[in-house]
KEBAKOL-581582 format. One record per residue: y, z, x of N, C-alpha, C in turn; residue in three letters. Coordinates in steps of 0.05 Angstrom, whole numbers, padded with zeros to 5 digits, always signed. Example, Ala and Ser with C-alpha at 12.3 -4.5 7.8 and 13.67 -1.06 7.14 Angstrom:
! residues 2
-00114+00156+00264-00090+00156+00246-00066+00156+00264ALA;-00045+00142+00257-00021+00143+00273+00001+00157+00258SER;
END
This chain:
! residues 365
+00128-00109+00433+00143-00121+00411+00172-00125+00421UNK;+00184-00147+00415+00209-00154+00427+00232-00136+00418UNK;+00240-00136+00392+00263-00122+00384+00258-00103+00361UNK;+00236-00107+00346+00232-00092+00322+00230-00062+00327UNK;+00219-00055+00350+00215-00027+00356+00241-00012+00358UNK;+00261-00025+00369+00287-00012+00372+00306-00017+00349UNK;+00296-00030+00328+00312-00037+00305+00319-00012+00289UNK;+00341-00013+00276+00349+00009+00258+00336+00006+00231UNK;+00321-00015+00227+00310-00020+00200+00289+00001+00195UNK;+00290+00012+00171+00270+00030+00162+00257+00019+00136UNK;+00239+00034+00125+00225+00023+00102+00244+00017+00079UNK;+00266+00031+00077+00285+00026+00056+00300-00001+00059UNK;+00296-00014+00082+00310-00039+00087+00299-00062+00070UNK;+00275-00059+00061+00264-00080+00043+00265-00071+00014UNK;+00266-00089-00005+00271-00081-00032+00249-00065-00045UNK;+00257-00049-00064+00238-00035-00081+00224-00057-00098UNK;+00199-00053-00107+00186-00073-00123+00202-00081-00148UNK;+00218-00063-00159+00233-00071-00183+00256-00091-00176UNK;+00263-00092-00150+00284-00110-00142+00274-00137-00131UNK;+00248-00139-00128+00236-00163-00114+00230-00185-00134UNK;+00240-00209-00128+00234-00233-00144+00211-00248-00133UNK;+00201-00240-00109+00180-00255-00095+00153-00240-00097UNK;+00133-00255-00105+00105-00245-00104+00088-00267-00093UNK;+00078-00262-00069+00062-00282-00055+00032-00274-00055UNK;+00015-00294-00057-00014-00289-00053-00028-00277-00076UNK;-00016-00274-00099-00029-00261-00122-00027-00279-00147UNK;-00029-00305-00142-00027-00324-00165-00050-00319-00185UNK;-00074-00312-00175-00097-00309-00193-00092-00285-00212UNK;-00081-00263-00202-00076-00240-00219-00053-00246-00238UNK;-00033-00260-00230-00011-00268-00248-00022-00286-00270UNK;-00040-00303-00264-00052-00321-00284-00067-00306-00305UNK;-00081-00284-00296-00095-00268-00316-00076-00256-00336UNK;-00054-00245-00327-00034-00233-00345-00022-00254-00364UNK;-00016-00277-00353-00005-00299-00369-00024-00307-00391UNK;-00049-00310-00385-00069-00318-00405-00072-00297-00426UNK;-00072-00272-00418-00074-00250-00438-00050-00250-00456UNK;-00026-00254-00445-00002-00256-00462-00003-00279-00481UNK;-00011-00303-00471-00012-00327-00487-00033-00325-00510UNK;-00053-00308-00506-00074-00306-00526-00064-00291-00551UNK;-00042-00277-00549-00032-00261-00571-00046-00235-00575UNK;-00065-00228-00557-00080-00203-00559-00078-00188-00533UNK;-00054-00183-00525-00049-00170-00499-00059-00141-00499UNK;-00078-00134-00481-00087-00106-00480-00063-00087-00475UNK;-00065-00063-00486-00042-00044-00485-00040-00030-00458UNK;-00062-00031-00442-00061-00016-00416-00076-00032-00395UNK;-00063-00034-00371-00075-00048-00349-00076-00030-00325UNK;-00098-00032-00310-00101-00017-00285-00100-00038-00262UNK;-00077-00038-00248-00073-00057-00226-00082-00043-00201UNK;-00105-00051-00190-00116-00037-00167-00118-00055-00142UNK;-00121-00042-00120-00123-00057-00094-00111-00041-00072UNK;-00113-00050-00047-00102-00036-00024-00072-00032-00027UNK;-00061-00013-00013-00032-00009-00013-00018-00033-00001UNK;+00005-00039-00013+00022-00060-00001+00014-00088-00006UNK;-00002-00094-00026-00010-00122-00032+00005-00134-00055UNK;+00022-00118-00069+00038-00129-00090+00033-00119-00118UNK;+00018-00096-00120+00011-00086-00146+00036-00078-00163UNK;+00053-00062-00150+00077-00053-00164+00096-00077-00169UNK;+00098-00095-00150+00115-00119-00153+00105-00135-00177UNK;+00079-00138-00180+00068-00152-00203+00074-00137-00229UNK;+00073-00111-00229+00078-00095-00253+00107-00100-00262UNK;+00126-00098-00244+00154-00103-00252+00159-00132-00260UNK;+00145-00150-00247+00147-00178-00254+00138-00183-00282UNK;+00116-00171-00290+00106-00174-00317+00125-00160-00337UNK;+00135-00137-00330+00154-00123-00348+00179-00140-00353UNK;+00190-00152-00332+00213-00169-00336+00207-00193-00354UNK;+00183-00204-00349+00175-00227-00365+00174-00220-00395UNK;+00162-00197-00401+00159-00189-00429+00186-00183-00442UNK;+00204-00174-00427+00230-00166-00438+00251-00188-00437UNK;+00244-00211-00426+00263-00233-00425+00258-00253-00448UNK;+00276-00254-00467+00272-00273-00489+00269-00302-00480UNK;+00283-00309-00458+00282-00336-00448+00254-00342-00437UNK;+00243-00323-00423+00216-00327-00411+00195-00328-00433UNK;+00198-00311-00453+00178-00311-00475+00180-00337-00491UNK;+00203-00349-00492+00205-00374-00507+00188-00396-00497UNK;+00182-00396-00471+00162-00415-00460+00173-00442-00453UNK;+00198-00448-00459+00208-00475-00452+00221-00489-00475UNK;+00232-00512-00470+00248-00526-00490+00231-00534-00514UNK;+00205-00540-00509+00188-00551-00531+00167-00531-00539UNK;+00171-00505-00533+00153-00485-00541+00127-00484-00525UNK;+00127-00497-00501+00103-00497-00484+00097-00468-00475UNK;+00072-00463-00469+00065-00437-00458+00077-00434-00431UNK;+00087-00410-00424+00099-00407-00397+00078-00410-00375UNK;+00087-00420-00353+00069-00425-00330+00072-00404-00309UNK;+00091-00386-00312+00096-00366-00291+00109-00342-00304UNK;+00106-00319-00290+00120-00294-00299+00148-00292-00287UNK;+00156-00313-00273+00181-00312-00259+00205-00309-00278UNK;+00223-00291-00271+00249-00288-00285+00270-00290-00263UNK;+00290-00307-00265+00310-00311-00244+00325-00285-00238UNK;+00334-00283-00213+00348-00259-00205+00375-00256-00219UNK;+00387-00278-00228+00412-00276-00242+00409-00271-00272UNK;+00384-00268-00281+00379-00262-00309+00388-00233-00315UNK;+00401-00227-00337+00410-00200-00343+00387-00180-00344UNK;+00364-00189-00354+00341-00170-00354+00332-00163-00326UNK;+00332-00183-00308+00325-00177-00280+00344-00156-00268UNK;+00370-00161-00272+00390-00143-00260+00388-00115-00272UNK;+00383-00113-00298+00382-00086-00310+00357-00071-00300UNK;+00335-00084-00298+00310-00071-00289+00314-00063-00259UNK;+00326-00081-00243+00330-00075-00215+00348-00050-00212UNK;+00366-00046-00230+00384-00023-00229+00373+00001-00245UNK;+00348-00001-00254+00335+00021-00270+00352+00027-00295UNK;+00362+00005-00307+00380+00009-00330+00370-00003-00356UNK;+00345-00009-00358+00335-00021-00383+00322+00001-00400UNK;+00332+00003-00425+00323+00025-00442+00294+00023-00450UNK;+00282-00001-00449+00254-00004-00458+00234-00004-00435UNK;+00243+00004-00411+00225+00007-00389+00227+00035-00377UNK;+00204+00047-00373+00203+00074-00361+00184+00073-00337UNK;+00192+00085-00315+00176+00086-00291+00170+00114-00283UNK;+00145+00120-00277+00137+00146-00267+00129+00143-00238UNK;+00143+00158-00220+00137+00158-00192+00138+00187-00183UNK;+00129+00193-00158+00131+00220-00148+00160+00229-00146UNK;+00176+00213-00133+00205+00219-00131+00210+00246-00118UNK;+00232+00259-00127+00240+00285-00116+00243+00305-00138UNK;+00241+00330-00131+00245+00351-00151+00274+00357-00155UNK;+00280+00378-00171+00308+00384-00178+00325+00392-00153UNK;+00311+00400-00132+00326+00408-00108+00328+00385-00087UNK;+00318+00362-00095+00320+00339-00077+00297+00337-00057UNK;+00277+00354-00060+00254+00353-00041+00233+00334-00052UNK;+00221+00317-00035+00200+00298-00044+00177+00313-00056UNK;+00168+00303-00079+00145+00315-00093+00119+00304-00081UNK;+00098+00319-00084+00071+00310-00074+00055+00298-00096UNK;+00062+00303-00122+00047+00293-00144+00067+00285-00167UNK;+00056+00270-00186+00071+00264-00211+00062+00287-00230UNK;+00081+00304-00239+00073+00327-00255+00069+00320-00284UNK;+00057+00338-00299+00051+00334-00327+00077+00331-00344UNK;+00099+00343-00335+00124+00341-00350+00133+00312-00352UNK;+00129+00297-00331+00137+00269-00332+00120+00253-00352UNK;+00095+00259-00353+00077+00245-00372+00084+00253-00401UNK;+00093+00277-00405+00101+00285-00432+00126+00269-00441UNK;+00144+00263-00421+00167+00246-00428+00157+00218-00435UNK;+00136+00210-00421+00125+00183-00427+00114+00182-00455UNK;+00101+00204-00464+00091+00205-00492+00113+00201-00512UNK;+00136+00214-00508+00159+00211-00526+00170+00183-00524UNK;+00171+00172-00500+00182+00144-00496+00164+00124-00511UNK;+00138+00127-00509+00120+00107-00521+00121+00107-00551UNK;+00128+00130-00563+00128+00132-00593+00153+00119-00605UNK;+00174+00115-00588+00199+00104-00598+00197+00074-00602UNK;+00212+00064-00621+00213+00035-00626+00230+00022-00603UNK;+00222-00001-00595+00237-00015-00574+00266-00019-00582UNK;+00284-00012-00564+00312-00012-00571+00323-00041-00574UNK;+00309-00061-00562+00318-00088-00564+00299-00106-00579UNK;+00282-00093-00595+00265-00109-00613+00241-00122-00600UNK;+00235-00116-00575+00213-00128-00561+00191-00108-00554UNK;+00185-00107-00528+00164-00089-00518+00176-00064-00506UNK;+00159-00043-00507+00164-00019-00492+00144-00018-00469UNK;+00153-00017-00444+00135-00018-00421+00139+00007-00404UNK;+00117+00018-00395+00117+00040-00377+00100+00033-00352UNK;+00111+00038-00329+00097+00033-00303+00093+00060-00289UNK;+00068+00065-00281+00061+00089-00266+00054+00080-00238UNK;+00070+00089-00219+00066+00080-00191+00067+00104-00172UNK;+00043+00116-00166+00017+00106-00174+00003+00128-00190UNK;-00016+00119-00206-00031+00137-00223-00049+00156-00207UNK;-00055+00148-00182-00071+00165-00164-00056+00191-00158UNK;-00030+00191-00160-00014+00213-00152-00008+00233-00175UNK;-00020+00229-00198-00018+00248-00219-00035+00272-00214UNK;-00025+00296-00221-00042+00319-00220-00061+00319-00244UNK;-00080+00338-00244-00101+00337-00264-00090+00339-00293UNK;-00071+00357-00297-00059+00360-00323-00045+00334-00332UNK;-00031+00321-00313-00017+00297-00320-00036+00275-00327UNK;-00059+00273-00313-00079+00253-00319-00091+00257-00347UNK;-00096+00282-00354-00106+00288-00381-00086+00281-00402UNK;-00060+00287-00397-00039+00280-00417-00037+00250-00420UNK;-00041+00235-00398-00039+00206-00400-00060+00194-00419UNK;-00082+00208-00422-00103+00198-00440-00094+00196-00469UNK;-00074+00213-00476-00064+00212-00504-00050+00185-00510UNK;-00036+00175-00490-00023+00149-00493-00044+00127-00494UNK;-00064+00129-00477-00084+00109-00475-00102+00108-00500UNK;-00107+00131-00512-00124+00132-00536-00110+00124-00561UNK;-00084+00129-00563-00069+00123-00587-00044+00106-00580UNK;-00048+00081-00571-00025+00065-00563-00008+00056-00586UNK;+00018+00061-00584+00036+00051-00605+00037+00020-00604UNK;+00044+00007-00626+00046-00022-00626+00068-00032-00607UNK;+00063-00055-00596+00081-00069-00577+00091-00050-00555UNK;+00071-00035-00544+00076-00019-00521+00056-00027-00499UNK;+00064-00025-00475+00047-00034-00453+00049-00013-00430UNK;+00026-00006-00420+00024+00014-00398+00012+00000-00374UNK;+00026-00001-00352+00017-00013-00327+00013+00008-00306UNK;-00012+00013-00299-00019+00034-00280-00026+00022-00253UNK;-00012+00030-00233-00017+00021-00205-00035+00041-00192UNK;-00057+00031-00180-00076+00049-00167-00085+00037-00140UNK;-00084+00054-00119-00094+00047-00093-00124+00054-00090UNK;-00133+00073-00107-00161+00083-00104-00171+00088-00132UNK;-00178+00067-00147-00186+00070-00175-00211+00087-00179UNK;-00228+00088-00158-00253+00104-00160-00248+00134-00162UNK;-00223+00143-00154-00217+00171-00155-00206+00180-00182UNK;-00201+00160-00200-00189+00167-00226-00210+00177-00245UNK;-00200+00190-00267-00218+00199-00288-00232+00175-00300UNK;-00258+00176-00304-00272+00153-00316-00261+00145-00343UNK;-00250+00165-00358-00239+00159-00384-00213+00143-00382UNK;-00198+00146-00360-00174+00130-00356-00183+00101-00349UNK;-00202+00098-00331-00211+00071-00324-00222+00056-00348UNK;-00237+00070-00365-00251+00057-00387-00232+00048-00409UNK;-00208+00059-00410-00188+00052-00430-00168+00032-00421UNK;-00172+00021-00397-00153+00001-00386-00168-00025-00381UNK;-00153-00046-00383-00162-00072-00373-00158-00073-00343UNK;-00179-00075-00328-00177-00073-00299-00171-00099-00286UNK;-00151-00099-00268-00142-00124-00255-00140-00117-00225UNK;-00160-00123-00209-00159-00118-00180-00143-00140-00166UNK;-00127-00132-00147-00111-00150-00130-00123-00151-00103UNK;-00127-00175-00092-00140-00179-00066-00120-00175-00044UNK;-00130-00168-00020-00112-00167+00004-00100-00195+00008UNK;-00076-00196+00020-00063-00221+00026-00075-00234+00051UNK;-00073-00260+00053-00082-00273+00077-00064-00267+00100UNK;-00074-00269+00124-00057-00264+00148-00033-00282+00149UNK;-00037-00307+00141-00015-00326+00142+00008-00318+00122UNK;+00000-00308+00099+00020-00300+00079+00035-00275+00090UNK;+00021-00256+00101+00033-00232+00112+00052-00239+00134UNK;+00043-00257+00152+00060-00265+00175+00086-00279+00165UNK;+00083-00296+00145+00106-00310+00134+00126-00290+00121UNK;+00116-00271+00106+00134-00251+00094+00147-00234+00115UNK;+00132-00227+00136+00143-00211+00158+00167-00226+00171UNK;+00164-00252+00174+00185-00267+00187+00212-00266+00172UNK;+00211-00262+00146+00235-00259+00130+00249-00233+00135UNK;+00234-00212+00141+00246-00185+00145+00251-00180+00175UNK;+00235-00191+00192+00238-00187+00221+00238-00214+00235UNK;+00259-00230+00232+00259-00256+00245+00259-00255+00275UNK;+00266-00232+00286+00267-00229+00316+00239-00229+00328UNK;+00218-00224+00312+00191-00224+00322+00181-00252+00328UNK;+00166-00255+00349+00154-00281+00356+00132-00287+00336UNK;+00124-00312+00333+00101-00319+00316+00076-00304+00324UNK;+00072-00300+00350+00048-00286+00359+00049-00256+00350UNK;+00072-00244+00352+00075-00216+00343+00071-00214+00313UNK;+00082-00233+00298+00078-00233+00269+00049-00235+00262UNK;+00034-00253+00275+00006-00256+00270-00010-00231+00277UNK;-00003-00219+00300-00017-00194+00308-00012-00172+00288UNK;+00013-00168+00279+00019-00148+00259+00004-00153+00233UNK;+00003-00179+00225-00011-00186+00200-00041-00178+00202UNK;-00052-00182+00226-00080-00175+00230-00084-00144+00229UNK;-00065-00130+00242-00067-00101+00241-00064-00090+00213UNK;-00049-00104+00196-00043-00094+00169-00065-00099+00149UNK;-00086-00114+00156-00109-00118+00138-00100-00129+00110UNK;-00082-00148+00110-00075-00161+00085-00054-00146+00069UNK;-00041-00126+00080-00021-00110+00066+00007-00115+00078UNK;+00025-00128+00063+00052-00133+00073+00067-00106+00076UNK;+00061-00087+00058+00074-00061+00060+00067-00047+00087UNK;+00042-00048+00095+00033-00036+00120+00045-00052+00143UNK;+00046-00078+00141+00057-00095+00163+00086-00089+00168UNK;+00101-00085+00146+00130-00079+00149+00134-00052+00162UNK;+00117-00032+00154+00120-00006+00166+00113-00006+00195UNK;+00092-00021+00202+00084-00023+00231+00106-00036+00247UNK;+00118-00058+00236+00140-00071+00250+00164-00053+00254UNK;+00170-00038+00233+00194-00020+00235+00190+00002+00255UNK;+00165+00011+00259+00161+00034+00276+00146+00028+00302UNK;+00148+00003+00311+00136-00004+00337+00106-00002+00337UNK;+00093-00009+00315+00064-00006+00313+00049-00023+00333UNK;+00059-00047+00338+00044-00065+00356+00045-00054+00385UNK;+00067-00043+00393+00069-00031+00420+00050-00006+00422UNK;+00050+00010+00401+00032+00033+00400+00003+00024+00402UNK;-00004+00002+00389-00031-00008+00390-00039-00018+00417UNK;-00020-00032+00430-00025-00042+00457-00030-00018+00476UNK;-00014+00003+00474-00018+00026+00491-00045+00039+00485UNK;-00053+00040+00460-00078+00051+00452-00101+00036+00465UNK;-00101+00010+00463-00123-00007+00474-00123-00005+00504UNK;-00100-00005+00517-00098-00002+00546-00111+00024+00555UNK;-00105+00045+00541-00117+00071+00549-00147+00072+00544UNK;-00156+00061+00521-00185+00061+00515-00199+00043+00536UNK;-00185+00024+00547-00198+00007+00567-00206+00022+00592UNK;-00196+00046+00596-00203+00062+00620-00229+00078+00616UNK;-00240+00077+00591-00265+00091+00586-00287+00078+00603UNK;-00308+00093+00611-00316+00120+00601-00301+00144+00613UNK;-00283+00139+00633-00267+00161+00644-00238+00155+00639UNK;-00227+00169+00620-00199+00163+00613-00180+00169+00636UNK;-00159+00153+00637-00137+00158+00656-00121+00182+00646UNK;-00126+00205+00659-00115+00231+00648-00084+00231+00647UNK;-00070+00223+00668-00041+00223+00666-00031+00205+00643UNK;-00043+00181+00640-00035+00164+00618-00041+00176+00591UNK;-00064+00190+00589-00071+00203+00564-00050+00224+00556UNK;-00042+00241+00575-00022+00262+00569+00005+00249+00563UNK;+00011+00228+00576+00037+00214+00569+00036+00203+00541UNK;+00013+00191+00533+00011+00181+00506+00011+00204+00485UNK;-00003+00226+00491-00004+00249+00473+00023+00261+00469UNK;+00039+00261+00491+00066+00271+00489+00083+00253+00471UNK;+00080+00227+00475+00095+00208+00459+00088+00210+00429UNK;+00062+00211+00423+00053+00212+00396+00058+00239+00383UNK;+00053+00260+00398+00053+00287+00386+00079+00301+00387UNK;+00096+00296+00407+00120+00311+00410+00144+00293+00416UNK;+00141+00268+00412+00163+00249+00417+00185+00250+00397UNK;+00205+00234+00401+00228+00233+00383+00222+00221+00356UNK;+00203+00202+00356+00196+00188+00331+00175+00204+00316UNK;+00183+00215+00293+00163+00231+00278+00141+00215+00265UNK;+00145+00188+00264+00125+00171+00252+00104+00163+00273UNK;+00109+00166+00299+00091+00157+00320+00064+00170+00317UNK;+00062+00196+00311+00036+00209+00309+00020+00197+00287UNK;+00032+00195+00263+00017+00184+00240+00008+00155+00246UNK;+00027+00139+00256+00021+00111+00261-00001+00108+00282UNK;+00002+00123+00304-00017+00121+00326-00045+00130+00318UNK;-00047+00152+00304-00073+00162+00295-00086+00143+00275UNK;-00070+00133+00257-00081+00114+00237-00091+00089+00251UNK;-00077+00080+00272-00086+00056+00287-00112+00062+00302UNK;-00114+00086+00314-00139+00094+00327-00163+00094+00308UNK;-00159+00106+00285-00181+00107+00265-00187+00079+00255UNK;-00166+00063+00251-00170+00036+00242-00187+00020+00262UNK;-00180+00023+00288-00194+00008+00308-00223+00016+00310UNK;-00229+00042+00308-00256+00052+00308-00272+00040+00285UNK;-00260+00042+00261-00274+00032+00237-00278+00002+00238UNK;-00259-00012+00250-00261-00041+00251-00284-00050+00269UNK;-00286-00037+00293-00308-00046+00310-00335-00037+00300UNK;-00336-00015+00285-00361-00006+00273-00370-00026+00251UNK;-00351-00034+00234-00358-00054+00214-00367-00080+00226UNK;-00353-00089+00247-00360-00114+00260-00389-00112+00272UNK;-00395-00089+00284-00422-00086+00295-00443-00085+00274UNK;-00437-00072+00251-00457-00069+00230-00463-00095+00216UNK;-00443-00113+00215-00447-00139+00201-00455-00161+00220UNK;-00451-00156+00246-00458-00177+00266-00437-00198+00268UNK;-00413-00194+00256-00391-00213+00257-00368-00201+00273UNK;-00364-00209+00298-00342-00198+00313-00315-00202+00300UNK;-00299-00181+00300-00272-00182+00288-00253-00197+00307UNK;-00235-00214+00296-00215-00227+00313-00198-00206+00328UNK;-00191-00212+00353-00176-00193+00369-00147-00193+00359UNK;-00135-00169+00361-00106-00166+00357-00092-00169+00383UNK;-00103-00156+00404-00093-00159+00431-00117-00166+00449UNK;-00112-00179+00471-00134-00187+00489-00149-00163+00500UNK;-00175-00165+00502-00192-00144+00514-00206-00127+00494UNK;-00199-00129+00468-00212-00112+00448-00242-00117+00446UNK;-00249-00142+00444-00277-00150+00440-00295-00139+00463UNK;-00286-00143+00488-00301-00134+00510-00304-00103+00511UNK;-00282-00090+00503-00282-00060+00502-00303-00051+00481UNK;-00302-00063+00457-00321-00055+00436-00350-00060+00444UNK;-00355-00083+00457-00382-00089+00465-00392-00069+00486UNK;-00374-00062+00505-00382-00043+00526-00389-00016+00514UNK;-00373-00007+00494-00378+00019+00482-00404+00019+00466UNK;-00409-00003+00452-00433-00004+00436-00458-00005+00453UNK;-00456-00016+00476-00479-00017+00494-00487+00011+00504UNK;-00468+00029+00504-00473+00056+00515-00484+00075+00494UNK;-00476+00071+00469-00485+00090+00448-00492+00074+00423UNK;-00511+00085+00406-00518+00071+00381-00495+00072+00361UNK;-00496+00054+00341-00475+00051+00321-00472+00077+00306UNK;-00494+00091+00299-00492+00116+00283-00475+00137+00298UNK;-00477+00137+00324-00461+00156+00340-00431+00151+00337UNK;-00423+00126+00337-00395+00119+00334-00385+00124+00306UNK;-00403+00120+00287-00396+00126+00259-00390+00156+00255UNK;-00407+00173+00268-00402+00202+00266-00376+00209+00279UNK;-00369+00196+00301-00344+00202+00315-00320+00193+00297UNK;-00322+00170+00284-00301+00161+00266-00296+00181+00244UNK;-00318+00192+00233-00315+00212+00212-00302+00238+00222UNK;-00309+00246+00247-00298+00270+00259-00269+00268+00264UNK;-00260+00245+00276-00232+00241+00281-00216+00238+00255UNK;-00227+00225+00236-00214+00222+00210-00209+00249+00197UNK;-00229+00267+00198-00225+00294+00186-00204+00310+00202UNK;-00205+00307+00228-00185+00321+00245-00157+00312+00238UNK;-00153+00287+00235-00126+00276+00227-00118+00286+00200UNK;-00137+00286+00181-00130+00294+00153-00122+00324+00152UNK;-00134+00340+00170-00128+00369+00170-00102+00376+00184UNK;-00090+00357+00199-00068+00363+00216-00045+00376+00201UNK;-00036+00363+00179-00013+00373+00164-00021+00397+00148UNK;-00044+00397+00135-00052+00419+00118-00055+00445+00133UNK;-00066+00443+00158-00070+00467+00174-00048+00471+00195UNK;-00027+00454+00194-00005+00456+00213-00014+00457+00242UNK;-00032+00438+00249-00043+00436+00276-00023+00424+00295UNK;-00026+00431+00320-00008+00420+00341-00015+00391+00345UNK;+00004+00373+00341-00001+00345+00341-00010+00335+00368UNK;+00003+00344+00389-00005+00335+00416-00034+00343+00421UNK;-00041+00367+00413-00069+00376+00418-00089+00360+00402UNK;-00081+00352+00378-00098+00335+00361-00103+00308+00375UNK;-00082+00296+00386-00085+00271+00400-00104+00274+00424UNK;-00099+00295+00440-00117+00300+00463-00146+00304+00455UNK;-00150+00319+00434-00177+00325+00424-00191+00299+00416UNK;-00176+00282+00401-00188+00257+00391-00197+00239+00414UNK;-00180+00237+00434-00186+00219+00457-00208+00231+00475UNK;-00208+00258+00478-00229+00270+00494-00256+00268+00480UNK;-00256+00269+00454-00281+00265+00438-00291+00236+00443UNK;-00272+00217+00445-00280+00190+00451-00292+00188+00479UNK;-00280+00202+00498-00290+00201+00525-00318+00213+00527UNK;-00322+00235+00513-00349+00247+00512-00369+00229+00499UNK;-00361+00215+00479-00379+00196+00465-00386+00172+00483UNK;-00367+00164+00499-00372+00140+00516-00389+00147+00540UNK;
END
């Protein structure tokens, strides 16, 4: 990658969903919300689901702004139904929501605790505040909107408390739940929401959005990152910020030495991922390894070769599949995925985890 790897840009360099006026590739989902609003029978709770980074939270804030903007609700000079949820960035409602300053909007996120440490879950105390918020009359005579980003991150008590809002919704209140894994939610939560799945973005849309944040990337690099991101602009931005494409090239180059790995190169890569200066390298590299394994397994099971991100991938996958049956590689994918998942919980040595994963690959090949 040309310059993005050495860039000082971090994930905070791009706007929070509440600050974003742009939503690309989700016109169908936006149309569903518009039709529901125009019908006059807007469901009180929506479950916005789909992969991470495809625009779920951005759509939630976009809909909240729309509902709270008298101009947008008016529909036009002649009372026509609105054709978009768009609210201009210079609109007072847009600015207040971007600044977290609108009294009729409440957002629940993991955030940080009282000591400033990042929380791992959304606690029940936050949901109890939501209960009080929902019972109040809208301060500006319109809607009361609450956004939970994401509902997957609620602990069990918080999820049970949320059911009280879902079961007894106050009038002119709206609950927008963002979920990356709706199957993991309580069935009672899913059943009380209108479900709106958002599809992954096309590679062209992801590449175009990437160009706005990382104009120094070549078109080829943008396209490669878009392919690595599987339709998620959030993932593509994170990969670009942390040199993900370079990590992936190194990964494929090393795997190309199978069935006998280049040991000095393996130790160099394990050092870089496990004990290097960049704390994100381990997570990014292992996620890319697991993604690559899963991708070539899916391609083999469907009989449809996946487009290459970097040259040589297709030949490598074919060579590995000729040596072992598909079920063998699936078992290895599960083993490495479990090893990666246990790393933080069991405080495993990261360099050793990288070495173990690649040596398991060597044994499999």
